[in-house]
N, C-alpha and C positions, 0 to 999 in steps of 0.2 A: 880776344883769346883764340887765337887758332889751332884750337885742340879738336882731335876725334872723338867720337861717342865714347871709342872704345879708354882712349886718355884720361877722358874726365870719370871715369867708373875706377881707372886703376886708382886715380890721384886724389879720390876720395877714398876707396876701401883704405888706400894707407896712410889718407888723414883719420881715417878712424882708428885704425891700429896703432898707429903712433903718439897719436894726440891724447886722444880719449881714451881706450882701454891702456895704456900706457908702454907696448912694446919698445924696446929701444929697435929693436930693428925687423923688418916685417922680412921672413925667407918667399922664394920663389913658390917653393915648396907648399907653403900656406895658400900664396894666391891663387896657386893653379886646382887647390883643391873648394879654394870659397868657389871660386869663379866657373869652376868645371869646367876647366880648360887643358891643353898638355902645357908642360914646364916650358918646351921648344916656347908656345905662344907667348907665355908669360917674360920668359927670358929676352924675348924680342922686342917686347914692348916696354920692359924694362931697358933696352939698351939705348931704347931711343927716347925713351922720356930721361935717361941720363946723360942723351947727346944734348938735347935741346936745355937741361941745367935744371931741371926740375927736381931729380931725385939724383943722391949718389947711390949707385948701387954699385956691390961688390961679390961676383959669384962666392957661391956657398957661405956666403956670411950676409947676404941679406940687400935691405935697403932702404932709406930713411930721405925725407926731403929737406931739400936745403933749404934756405932762405926764400928763396924766390918761390920756391917749388911750396911752400907752408902755406906763403901767401894767396896764391894761386887756389890752392885746397881750402882755404881756408874760405875763401868764394866762392867754390863752388858748392862747399856745404851749406854756404850760406844761402843759395840759391834755389838748393835743392830742399832744403827745409824750409823757407818761404811759401817757394810754393806747393808743397804740401802741406803746411799748413792750411793755405786760402783755400788750395782745391777741398778739402776734407771740411774744413768750415763752412766756407760760403758754399760749396755747389754740395756740401753733403755725401762726398763720394768717400768710399772705404778708405782708410788711410794706408792701406797695405797695398789695393790696387794701383793710387795714386804712386806710392813710391816705385813703385816696379813701371807703371808708364812714364814717367819724368826723369828714370833715369839714365843718364848721361847727354838730356836735351837740355837741361839747365842751362847752360851755355849759351845756348841759342838764341834764348829771350832776352828781350835789351833791357839791360841793367836798369831804366827806368820805371819798365813795368814790375818788374821785382821790386824797385822800392815803391813803388806808389800801393802794391799789394802786402808788403810790411806796416808800411804806416797805414794802411787800413785796417790792417790787424792789431792796430794801437803795440806794433813793436815788441810780437810775442818772442818768448828768451826759450822756451820748449818748445818742437813741434808734437805732431799728436802720437808721436811712436815714445816721446820724453826724451828725445835727444836734444841738447843743448844750441840753440841758433847762435854760431860767433857772433861777435861784436867785430864789425867790418869799418 
């Protein structure tokens, strides 16, 4: 996966709002508030993700994941929540701290390592925050 840390963060959030919270579309204004960045910055990232085929973005209408984007975002969420679960349970670290520290780097860790963590934890279905760990 050739994604920047920023791209990963956006895909994670879009997945969270669209898939888990049931939003039909997430607006650039909502993302701007959530991420505490300017709307032009959000639009720049969304346009890039749209060009790469991860999302469909239309100004003043919002953003939604493409089929490809959903697959990639689901993988990112899976990686994030497995890492979060492992570091919280095995190293006894605070889940909030772990969540912040690993945000955006989950895609840089070899998938085999994360799969082994997942299996070591006996394939948990929820992360420490109660979020569902998607099946991949």
